[in-house]
ZABARO-338251 format. One record per residue: residue in one letter; residue number from 1; x, y, z of N, C-alpha, C in turn; chain. Coordinates in steps of 0.001 Angstrom, whole numbers, plus 500000, padded with zeros to 6 digits. Each point is the difference from the previous one (the first is absolute). Last residue first. Layout:
{A NUM {X Y Z} {X Y Z} {X Y Z} A}
...
This chain:
{N 292 {725471 681008 137522} {499767 500064 501485} {499968 498705 500697} A}
{T 291 {500437 500953 495244} {501282 499778 500532} {499721 500332 501563} A}
{D 290 {496825 498820 495348} {500018 500631 501212} {501245 499586 500794} A}
{A 289 {499526 500404 494583} {500028 498984 501053} {500130 500840 501423} A}
{Q 288 {497713 501783 495335} {501276 500071 500735} {499950 498972 501155} A}
{T 287 {497403 500743 495021} {499659 499776 501462} {501283 499706 500751} A}
{Y 286 {499726 500488 495056} {500126 501241 500825} {499562 499935 501463} A}
{I 285 {499937 496412 496596} {501137 500728 499721} {500307 501077 501231} A}
{F 284 {495914 497238 499809} {501228 499197 500126} {501254 500963 500028} A}
{V 283 {496028 502007 499214} {500025 499633 501447} {501160 499095 500178} A}
{L 282 {499140 501417 495626} {500275 501097 500661} {500237 499674 501487} A}
{A 281 {498473 496674 497099} {501357 500307 499841} {500521 501158 500795} A}
{D 280 {495328 498823 499828} {500655 499023 500920} {501654 500276 499796} A}
{Y 279 {497019 502666 497441} {499757 500260 501459} {500998 499070 500688} A}
{I 278 {499830 499515 495531} {500802 501189 500347} {499793 500258 501513} A}
{G 277 {497745 496336 498057} {501561 499777 499865} {500596 501226 500668} A}
{R 276 {495378 500110 499339} {500340 499197 501133} {501561 499866 500189} A}
{P 275 {498225 502415 496347} {499670 500574 501179} {500535 499354 501363} A}
{L 274 {500751 497907 495334} {500672 501456 500411} {499686 500480 501451} A}
{V 273 {498346 496090 497179} {500995 499687 501056} {500584 501363 500716} A}
{S 272 {496917 499632 496183} {499291 500069 501450} {501001 499609 500937} A}
{Q 271 {501268 499945 495444} {499768 501333 500535} {499505 500098 501234} A}
{H 270 {501257 495971 497916} {501150 500906 499750} {499684 501248 500493} A}
{N 269 {497256 496503 502427} {500529 499978 498693} {501033 500916 499869} A}
{E 268 {497285 496857 504268} {500334 501314 499509} {500744 499808 498521} A}
{N 267 {498439 496401 503126} {498905 500805 499070} {500339 501324 499637} A}
{E 266 {503214 498268 503798} {499005 499206 499403} {498891 500886 499423} A}
{Y 265 {505284 501105 500621} {498726 500542 500588} {498807 499135 499188} A}
{E 264 {505597 499330 501580} {498950 499967 498960} {498602 500221 500322} A}
{R 263 {505215 501436 501734} {498465 499614 500401} {499404 500001 498594} A}
{Y 262 {505186 500357 502541} {499237 499933 498880} {498571 499376 500278} A}
{T 261 {504844 502721 502420} {498747 499163 500111} {499195 499960 498692} A}
{M 260 {505402 501188 502212} {498935 499941 499124} {498828 499197 500243} A}
{K 259 {505194 502467 501424} {498671 499562 500755} {498945 500126 499049} A}
{L 258 {505451 499580 499459} {498754 500312 499486} {498872 499392 500691} A}
{K 257 {504511 499046 500992} {499947 501491 500229} {498725 500606 499364} A}
{S 256 {501344 495314 499827} {499678 500404 501277} {499682 501509 500172} A}
{N 255 {501242 496264 496470} {499349 501271 499727} {499441 500564 501378} A}
{G 254 {501954 495578 499624} {501008 501047 499673} {499659 501469 499858} A}
{E 253 {496904 495694 498686} {501044 500011 501041} {501069 500958 499758} A}
{Q 252 {495383 500981 497434} {500980 499075 500135} {500935 500134 501185} A}
{N 251 {495816 502550 498236} {500235 499231 501179} {501108 498987 500323} A}
{L 250 {499267 502450 495845} {499790 500978 501194} {500256 499402 501301} A}
{Y 249 {499416 497195 496350} {501486 500668 499885} {500041 500939 501009} A}
{E 248 {495813 497910 499602} {500967 498954 500451} {501513 500710 500077} A}
{I 247 {496286 502420 498015} {500050 499866 501612} {500975 499233 500602} A}
{F 246 {499670 500031 495204} {500350 501182 500341} {499975 500047 501607} A}
{T 245 {498424 496114 498070} {501335 500122 499737} {500535 501330 500536} A}
{P 244 {495338 499381 499927} {500687 499228 501037} {501444 499921 499953} A}
{M 243 {497619 502645 496709} {499888 500579 501283} {500685 498945 501095} A}
{P 242 {499137 499703 495033} {501359 500071 500423} {500050 500449 501502} A}
{A 241 {495467 499304 497769} {501047 498783 499864} {501309 500224 500578} A}
{K 240 {496211 503326 499702} {500134 499160 501406} {501192 498870 499655} A}
{M 239 {498645 503047 496506} {500457 500628 501054} {500325 499252 501243} A}
{M 238 {498133 498060 496245} {501315 500508 499696} {500513 500738 501043} A}
{K 237 {495512 498272 500351} {500984 498962 500134} {501523 500678 499746} A}
{I 236 {496068 503255 501943} {500264 499172 498632} {501177 499108 500260} A}
{E 235 {497171 501555 504373} {500996 500621 498860} {500203 499030 498926} A}
{D 234 {497286 499581 504327} {499618 500132 498624} {500774 500592 499015} A}
{S 233 {501323 499695 504555} {499713 498621 499515} {499463 499912 498736} A}
{G 232 {502916 504464 501407} {498830 499372 500154} {499776 498634 499538} A}
{M 231 {504312 502758 502209} {499368 499598 498892} {498657 499303 500103} A}
{G 230 {504783 502939 502526} {498589 499496 499995} {499556 499700 498673} A}
{V 229 {504628 501264 503490} {499531 499323 498635} {498541 499640 500033} A}
{Y 228 {504024 503236 502840} {498543 499359 500090} {499694 499689 498559} A}
{M 227 {504863 501007 502927} {499190 500109 498813} {498581 499154 500313} A}
{K 226 {505075 502544 502057} {498618 499379 500471} {499227 500067 498686} A}
{A 225 {505597 500163 501597} {498935 500467 499230} {498555 499353 500523} A}
{P 224 {506055 500717 500829} {498649 499629 500717} {498884 500820 499043} A}
{S 223 {504588 498336 497688} {499617 500955 500989} {498673 499794 500568} A}
{A 222 {501774 497474 496325} {501220 500384 500781} {499763 500837 501130} A}
{S 221 {496882 496091 497677} {500084 501377 500212} {501273 500242 500740} A}
{I 220 {498516 496168 496301} {500650 500177 501413} {499993 501436 500205} A}
{F 219 {498795 498118 495660} {498799 500346 500818} {500594 500203 501664} A}
{S 218 {502643 498424 496196} {499874 501421 499936} {498902 500571 500925} A}
{E 217 {501099 495280 499417} {500939 500696 500714} {499606 501449 500014} A}
{K 216 {497830 497263 496923} {499422 499929 501264} {500896 500664 501049} A}
{D 215 {499323 500679 494570} {501096 499801 501087} {499386 500149 501438} A}
{V 214 {497110 500110 496063} {501011 499260 499646} {501176 499753 500803} A}
{L 213 {495666 502506 500069} {500023 498726 500785} {501280 499158 499684} A}
{L 212 {498237 504065 497794} {500411 500275 501365} {500397 498852 500801} A}
{E 211 {497831 499781 495665} {501521 499988 499901} {500655 500461 501259} A}
{S 210 {495516 498286 498011} {500317 500132 501567} {501512 500039 499859} A}
{N 209 {497593 500258 495903} {500414 498734 500458} {500488 499912 501462} A}
{N 208 {498550 504280 498168} {501084 499414 499277} {500449 498549 500470} A}
{W 207 {496840 502004 503492} {500619 500723 498897} {501097 499365 499207} A}
{W 206 {497299 498814 504039} {499987 499121 498750} {500756 500757 498883} A}
{V 205 {498970 501954 504336} {501448 499170 499927} {499876 499073 498794} A}
{S 204 {496900 504077 501879} {500117 499172 498655} {501473 499379 499817} A}
{P 203 {496980 501250 504603} {501079 500308 499321} {500167 499261 498766} A}
{A 202 {496323 500872 503781} {500036 499355 498653} {501064 500401 499158} A}
{L 201 {500925 502550 503867} {498608 499537 499934} {499829 499478 498442} A}
{L 200 {503890 501879 503898} {499922 499362 498521} {498559 499330 499862} A}
{I 199 {503297 503380 503218} {498645 499456 499926} {499789 499674 498651} A}
{Y 198 {504557 501255 503354} {499388 499577 498647} {498607 499461 500311} A}
{N 197 {504565 502844 502412} {498727 499532 500161} {499378 499570 498616} A}
{S 196 {504293 501918 500400} {500006 499043 500998} {498683 499302 500293} A}
{F 195 {502643 502642 495513} {498993 499993 500880} {500311 498947 501167} A}
{L 194 {503322 501281 496744} {498881 501149 499541} {498907 499885 501094} A}
{D 193 {504048 497094 499576} {499968 501251 500968} {499085 500976 499793} A}
{P 192 {500355 495752 497415} {499465 499972 501323} {500232 501061 500897} A}
{H 191 {499833 498606 494918} {500516 501260 500544} {499516 499983 501603} A}
{Q 190 {499375 496143 497160} {501008 500536 499300} {500442 501322 500662} A}
{L 189 {496354 497102 501801} {501120 499337 499331} {501311 500541 499536} A}
{Y 188 {495888 502327 501495} {500651 499169 501078} {501214 499066 499621} A}
{V 187 {497727 502449 496731} {500742 500898 500865} {500617 499174 501137} A}
{Y 186 {496819 497721 497291} {501194 500308 499334} {501107 500829 500685} A}
{A 185 {495725 499261 501671} {500775 498657 500239} {501341 500234 499133} A}
{G 184 {496909 503305 499569} {500364 500066 501471} {500976 498873 500207} A}
{F 183 {497884 500389 495763} {500979 501046 500231} {500610 499989 501469} A}
{L 182 {496235 497317 499025} {501294 499373 499233} {501129 501015 500244} A}
{G 181 {495870 501434 501613} {500522 498977 500805} {501253 499304 499555} A}
{G 180 {497637 502994 497255} {500626 500672 501054} {500579 499159 501062} A}
{L 179 {497427 498208 496547} {501234 500433 499526} {500819 500843 500965} A}
{S 178 {496363 498276 502637} {500037 499355 498463} {501417 500373 499567} A}
{H 177 {499418 502971 503916} {498937 499031 499586} {500210 499535 498702} A}
{G 176 {502889 502474 504443} {499754 499866 498569} {499237 498887 499699} A}
{L 175 {502660 503529 503766} {498789 499120 499991} {499716 499928 498379} A}
{I 174 {504352 501247 503413} {499406 500125 498891} {498796 499018 499917} A}
{G 173 {503519 502895 503918} {499268 498930 499449} {499397 500159 498510} A}
{R 172 {504140 501893 503866} {499351 500052 498735} {499190 498768 499742} A}
{S 171 {503262 501300 503618} {498650 499574 500190} {499076 500167 498865} A}
{A 170 {504475 501913 500473} {500206 498516 500275} {498492 499233 500242} A}
{P 169 {500294 504819 499309} {500470 499235 498753} {500116 498494 500254} A}
{D 168 {497096 503623 502627} {501111 499191 500398} {500334 499052 498686} A}
{T 167 {498003 505381 500672} {499676 498615 499798} {501112 499047 500419} A}
{K 166 {497789 505337 499766} {501039 499193 500689} {499782 498565 499992} A}
{Y 165 {498665 503790 496223} {499445 499283 501101} {501110 499246 500707} A}
{E 164 {500598 502472 495968} {498955 500868 500596} {499501 499375 501301} A}
{A 163 {503590 498031 497175} {500253 501430 500284} {499043 500830 500804} A}
{E 162 {499357 495573 498611} {500958 499984 501242} {500383 501442 500229} A}
{V 161 {497192 498906 496174} {499440 499651 501285} {500915 500362 501124} A}
{S 160 {501754 500423 495852} {498882 500872 499902} {499201 499920 501411} A}
{P 159 {503684 496977 498828} {500519 501163 500520} {498750 500955 500075} A}
{F 158 {498826 495763 498520} {500427 500053 501381} {500664 501323 500461} A}
{V 157 {498460 499609 495361} {498903 499738 500979} {500473 500115 501469} A}
{V 156 {503329 500328 496435} {498938 501202 499912} {498997 499759 501042} A}
{T 155 {503924 497123 499182} {500414 501448 499696} {498988 500964 500105} A}
{R 154 {499258 495121 500805} {501244 500476 500732} {500226 501408 499976} A}
{L 153 {496445 497951 497638} {499729 500123 501343} {501205 500594 500725} A}
{F 152 {500334 499347 495561} {499176 501134 500153} {499616 500090 501413} A}
{R 151 {502594 496438 498448} {500744 501253 499966} {499084 501211 500438} A}
{I 150 {497774 495809 499474} {500814 500154 501295} {501030 501168 499973} A}
{F 149 {497468 499447 496149} {499000 500286 501066} {500904 500160 501181} A}
{D 148 {502181 498261 496421} {499796 501450 499731} {499198 500550 501208} A}
{E 147 {500600 495268 499783} {501100 500755 500502} {500075 501561 499848} A}
{A 146 {496246 497190 498289} {500200 499990 501481} {501339 500749 500493} A}
{G 145 {497502 499156 495373} {500752 501126 500478} {500248 500133 501570} A}
{G 144 {497712 496702 496472} {501477 499810 500430} {500732 501271 500396} A}
{T 143 {495620 499562 496497} {500396 499454 501212} {501328 500042 500256} A}
{T 142 {497547 501140 496019} {499113 500851 501031} {500547 499355 501353} A}
{T 141 {501561 498293 495546} {500274 501565 500051} {499270 500651 501086} A}
{Q 140 {500052 495027 499126} {501422 500556 500186} {500004 501555 500240} A}
{D 139 {495224 498046 501577} {500976 499610 498913} {501400 500577 500225} A}
{L 138 {494628 500024 501721} {501275 499799 500588} {500843 499432 498884} A}
{P 137 {495822 503581 499229} {500574 498690 499877} {501172 499729 500764} A}
{V 136 {495702 503452 500655} {501584 500085 499841} {500573 498579 500049} A}
{A 135 {495334 500949 500855} {500128 500338 498616} {501483 500407 499767} A}
{G 134 {498761 498357 504267} {499392 501197 499740} {500257 500556 498635} A}
{N 133 {502637 496047 500711} {499505 500808 501216} {499505 501250 499683} A}
{N 132 {500791 495289 497287} {499753 501337 499561} {499535 500628 501428} A}
{F 131 {502823 495253 498166} {499290 500742 500933} {499769 501503 499628} A}
{V 130 {501399 494425 498436} {499776 501468 499473} {499216 500734 501206} A}
{I 129 {503746 495725 499809} {498625 500357 500413} {499735 501695 499624} A}
{N 128 {504344 497552 499285} {498895 499957 498874} {498751 500332 500447} A}
{Q 127 {504712 502040 502304} {499217 498823 499963} {499009 500013 498771} A}
{N 126 {503295 503478 501627} {500452 498843 498966} {499238 498782 499942} A}
{Y 125 {500937 505623 501977} {498961 498838 499971} {500380 499083 498889} A}
{R 124 {503651 503135 502625} {499032 500077 498843} {499183 498662 500010} A}
{T 123 {501883 501482 504575} {500573 499618 498897} {498711 500102 498928} A}
{P 122 {499252 501436 504511} {501378 500103 500020} {500781 499518 498677} A}
{T 121 {495149 502578 501487} {500465 498598 499496} {501606 500225 499838} A}
{Y 120 {496960 503506 501449} {500049 499074 500963} {500407 498490 499441} A}
{D 119 {499607 504330 497390} {500758 500277 501378} {500132 498733 500820} A}
{W 118 {497433 499990 495761} {501484 500234 499789} {500683 499949 501260} A}
{N 117 {495297 499496 500191} {500567 498773 499092} {501617 500275 499848} A}
{R 116 {497367 503451 502104} {500339 498755 500953} {500697 498850 499210} A}
{Q 115 {498631 503914 497658} {500863 500303 500897} {500467 498772 500828} A}
{K 114 {496394 499744 496941} {501186 500168 499354} {501334 500228 500947} A}
{N 113 {495479 499799 501912} {500403 498766 499387} {501358 500011 499266} A}
{W 112 {498144 504246 501327} {500382 499212 501165} {500611 498664 499593} A}
{D 111 {498130 502775 496679} {501244 500367 500400} {500575 499275 501210} A}
{K 110 {495499 498891 498519} {501153 499620 499003} {501303 500466 500405} A}
{E 109 {496508 501717 502469} {500096 498548 500334} {501169 499451 499023} A}
{N 108 {500492 504945 500469} {498767 499289 499963} {500537 498579 500457} A}
{G 107 {502852 504272 501710} {499239 499819 498726} {498926 499006 500237} A}
{V 106 {504738 500076 502474} {499082 501187 499797} {499397 499808 498689} A}
{S 105 {502151 496607 504127} {500076 500481 498730} {499190 501151 499816} A}
{S 104 {501921 498513 504811} {498898 499928 498977} {500415 500597 498561} A}
{I 103 {501485 498316 505479} {500637 500297 498674} {498875 499715 498947} A}
{G 102 {499855 500974 505618} {499506 499251 498883} {500785 500550 498694} A}
{V 101 {500776 499873 505458} {500482 500623 498890} {499487 499160 498739} A}
{L 100 {499415 500557 505756} {499872 499316 498758} {500327 500784 498858} A}
{I 99 {501567 499744 505526} {499622 500942 498791} {499720 499100 498876} A}
{I 98 {499343 498555 505394} {500959 499796 498760} {499431 501105 499007} A}
{D 97 {499622 497851 505529} {499514 501178 499135} {500981 499959 498558} A}
{L 96 {499042 495482 503070} {500817 501066 499856} {499310 501134 499075} A}
{M 95 {498013 496179 503674} {500107 500312 498620} {500749 501389 499646} A}
{N 94 {499142 496592 504042} {500937 501152 499786} {500127 500131 498509} A}
{N 93 {495541 498244 502956} {501119 499526 499412} {500933 501275 499602} A}
{A 92 {495557 499858 502304} {501175 500296 500827} {501174 499194 499340} A}
{L 91 {495416 500629 498269} {500498 498613 500827} {501171 500194 500584} A}
{A 90 {498760 503806 497620} {498773 499654 500739} {500263 498902 500953} A}
{K 89 {503075 501042 496629} {500188 500693 501245} {498827 499953 500993} A}
{N 88 {499886 497721 495902} {500902 499430 500795} {500348 500787 501111} A}
{S 87 {496647 501606 497106} {499621 498779 500598} {501094 499255 500728} A}
{L 86 {500883 503954 497419} {498929 500328 501005} {499662 498570 500823} A}
{S 85 {502972 499748 496358} {500483 500917 501048} {499107 500143 501198} A}
{S 84 {498638 497940 496045} {500773 498949 500711} {500755 500933 501192} A}
{L 83 {497171 502210 497087} {499109 499076 500800} {501103 499121 500779} A}
{R 82 {501941 503143 497086} {499255 500788 501061} {499216 498995 500886} A}
{Y 81 {502274 498229 496322} {500879 500416 501022} {499248 500796 501073} A}
{C 80 {497470 498517 496300} {500616 498964 500831} {500918 500419 500954} A}
{G 79 {498780 503406 497031} {498719 499428 500904} {500156 498911 500838} A}
{T 78 {503382 501582 496869} {499810 500898 500990} {498773 499555 500955} A}
{V 77 {500641 497503 496175} {501082 499761 500959} {499967 500996 501155} A}
{L 76 {496498 500204 496645} {500034 498754 500729} {501322 499847 500912} A}
{E 75 {499678 503770 497197} {499011 500003 500930} {499928 498794 500915} A}
{S 74 {503101 500194 496337} {500375 501010 501042} {498901 499947 501153} A}
{L 73 {500444 497316 495651} {500169 499467 501281} {500082 500908 501174} A}
{W 72 {499970 500875 495091} {498673 499450 500416} {499962 499422 501414} A}
{W 71 {503748 502586 498288} {498877 500427 499108} {498656 499397 500316} A}
{A 70 {504262 498671 501844} {499312 500840 500911} {498913 500637 498922} A}
{D 69 {503453 496336 499613} {498731 500046 499464} {499116 500979 500677} A}
{L 68 {504062 498499 502835} {499961 500109 498467} {498420 499993 499670} A}
{Y 67 {502632 501721 504860} {499056 498956 499403} {499967 500311 498443} A}
{Y 66 {503113 500894 504864} {500012 500266 498512} {499027 498966 499336} A}
{L 65 {501146 501591 505186} {499487 498843 499218} {499713 500663 498614} A}
{V 64 {503240 501396 504548} {499146 500483 498924} {499668 498680 499154} A}
{P 63 {501332 501709 505512} {500274 499137 498906} {499057 500460 498725} A}
{Y 62 {501773 503706 503520} {498933 499020 499677} {500580 498852 499076} A}
{E 61 {501554 504086 503982} {500377 499375 498821} {498870 498792 499741} A}
{K 60 {499569 505064 502301} {500070 498794 500216} {500245 499183 498738} A}
{E 59 {499198 504736 500529} {501272 499657 500453} {500248 498589 500285} A}
{A 58 {495775 501891 498329} {501158 500253 499002} {501304 499632 500559} A}
{Q 57 {495202 497844 501154} {500838 501039 500561} {501263 500142 499136} A}
{Y 56 {494450 498067 499759} {501398 500103 499360} {500718 501019 500812} A}
{D 55 {495241 498129 500472} {500926 500529 501014} {501399 500078 499656} A}
{P 54 {497610 496961 497096} {499316 500674 500910} {500920 500515 500947} A}
{P 53 {502371 498621 495471} {499135 499336 501073} {499375 501014 500858} A}
{L 52 {501158 500784 494702} {500719 500012 501316} {499049 499302 501065} A}
{T 51 {500503 499673 494489} {499047 499891 501179} {500747 500041 501337} A}
{I 50 {500796 501086 494324} {500638 499806 501349} {499004 500105 500959} A}
{I 49 {500736 499112 494507} {498759 500382 500957} {500682 499568 501477} A}
{L 48 {502167 501379 494844} {500237 499279 501343} {498921 500425 500975} A}
{E 47 {500467 499778 494198} {499458 500560 501160} {500369 499201 501295} A}
{Y 46 {502242 500577 494904} {499510 499178 500941} {499339 500947 500946} A}
{A 45 {502255 500473 494583} {499436 500490 501299} {499353 498823 500814} A}
{L 44 {504133 500259 496119} {498611 499535 500244} {499626 500463 501488} A}
{G 43 {504413 500639 497689} {498936 501038 500018} {498614 499589 500289} A}
{A 42 {504381 497291 500071} {499184 500323 498504} {499177 501097 500015} A}
{A 41 {501977 498520 504172} {501101 500606 499201} {499415 500150 498487} A}
{N 40 {496205 500382 503786} {501219 499137 499654} {501005 500600 499209} A}
{K 39 {496395 502617 503245} {500340 499509 498557} {501168 499068 500048} A}
{V 38 {495741 502310 503684} {501620 499676 499592} {499971 499448 498718} A}
{E 37 {496139 502548 503614} {500472 499502 498569} {501441 499948 499945} A}
{K 36 {496426 499732 504275} {501141 500733 499492} {500356 499252 498720} A}
{T 35 {496012 500428 504336} {500334 499409 498855} {501311 500789 499297} A}
{V 34 {497387 498877 505212} {500381 501010 499023} {500498 499185 498792} A}
{T 33 {497120 499282 504826} {500423 499356 498707} {500331 501151 499121} A}
{T 32 {498993 498470 505714} {500038 501082 499017} {500574 499413 498745} A}
{P 31 {496817 497554 503864} {501300 500308 499511} {499931 501098 498958} A}
{P 30 {496553 499881 503994} {500211 499322 498726} {501402 500319 499691} A}
{N 29 {498307 499524 505330} {500300 501090 498759} {500388 499308 498714} A}
{S 28 {499167 498053 504360} {498823 499884 499010} {500289 501124 498898} A}
{S 27 {503344 497208 503933} {499452 501183 499292} {498917 499659 498987} A}
{F 26 {500492 497287 504692} {500931 500096 498734} {499281 501180 499077} A}
{S 25 {498952 497158 504521} {500895 501266 500075} {500851 499967 498571} A}
{H 24 {494828 498175 501860} {501280 499537 499398} {500791 501215 499865} A}
{T 23 {495673 500437 501869} {500296 498705 500476} {501538 499540 499568} A}
{Q 22 {497715 504241 498767} {500160 500000 501421} {500726 498520 500454} A}
{A 21 {498516 500518 495528} {501201 500729 500069} {500280 500227 501530} A}
{F 20 {495918 497627 498815} {501197 499357 499581} {501355 500806 500300} A}
{I 19 {495927 501927 500743} {500326 499161 500988} {501223 499181 499752} A}
{E 18 {498570 503216 496907} {500461 500591 501153} {500287 498848 501127} A}
{S 17 {498035 498751 495812} {501394 500233 499833} {500643 500831 501232} A}
{P 16 {495937 496255 500356} {500192 501319 499479} {501392 500546 500041} A}
{F 15 {498981 494889 498967} {500090 500866 501187} {500139 501367 499402} A}
{W 14 {499266 496453 496848} {498906 499910 501047} {500285 500966 501218} A}
{A 13 {503125 499202 496224} {498840 500674 499360} {498761 500108 501197} A}
{L 12 {504320 498160 500980} {500273 501487 499528} {498598 500518 499638} A}
{S 11 {500106 495246 501051} {500008 500948 501333} {500116 501523 499602} A}
{F 10 {500101 496877 496331} {498702 500093 500707} {499932 500875 501166} A}
{L 9 {504119 499107 497936} {499223 500916 499306} {498564 500102 500386} A}
{L 8 {502840 496864 502130} {500488 501428 500381} {499177 501030 499116} A}
{L 7 {499073 495362 499330} {499489 500417 501424} {500586 501385 500193} A}
{F 6 {501385 497961 496039} {498557 500220 500039} {499546 500615 501169} A}
{L 5 {504504 498647 499921} {499810 501268 499209} {498583 500247 499837} A}
{S 4 {500975 495856 501942} {500451 501172 500981} {499871 501238 499259} A}
{K 3 {499203 496163 497496} {499026 500299 501072} {500308 501020 500899} A}
{N 2 {501249 499735 494710} {500629 499569 501195} {498895 500328 501222} A}
{M 1 {498181 499604 495030} {500638 500935 500709} {500600 499276 501458} A}
């Protein structure tokens, strides 16, 4: 665990809450979470898990972070946001208040794997390596629905959120892990108007022989964007192999409109990278520069 984060957690546990509240001027009100069911064009149901920031004000405009795999990541993402917000405000950093929107499948674990295999993959799976994600095989029939999912975001998810809450469409963010990270990378390359902030953790850029890496010039951002990429040092070789090229393309000369950072987490794997990566990414993306 990061030393500063450990010390913060220790201090939060050690000091009585009433003393801590008097010492620091940030809200201790818990965030409000509501859920809303929406359906895609095929009639498949999804649940939007909408978490408002503490002291939410209806007349105020907020950035929105849409996070994928909310079926199992919702508590982790909201917890990391709450902790990062409290800790950075305690340290007098300018951490922005944001609205979190988790996009969750409806059903059991197999339903979740089936949904993510289809929604987050940009092309039909064509490699010889056999995968069964939660008893759902990756093959020609279960993959390649990213464009359908993008239409669902544009026509259903974004309007549903923006009709009820005052948001800044120019400050939309996406958080994706594994295949969700692949989806985020694909959107950055093919639909850059969709998001301006990207959190990609252990992104599966190996997909179909790293087809996203074919065109280096496509990585140059046409408009300002921020991106945080994280991966564990104990990740499997297939996941890690294309990352140097992916990061090189993002950092290439001429891509000055993209503010990007990459971190490899020592002794972390595909799953354990999540809490540290989410926390650090939220701080990187949503800490506002002090203009005073």
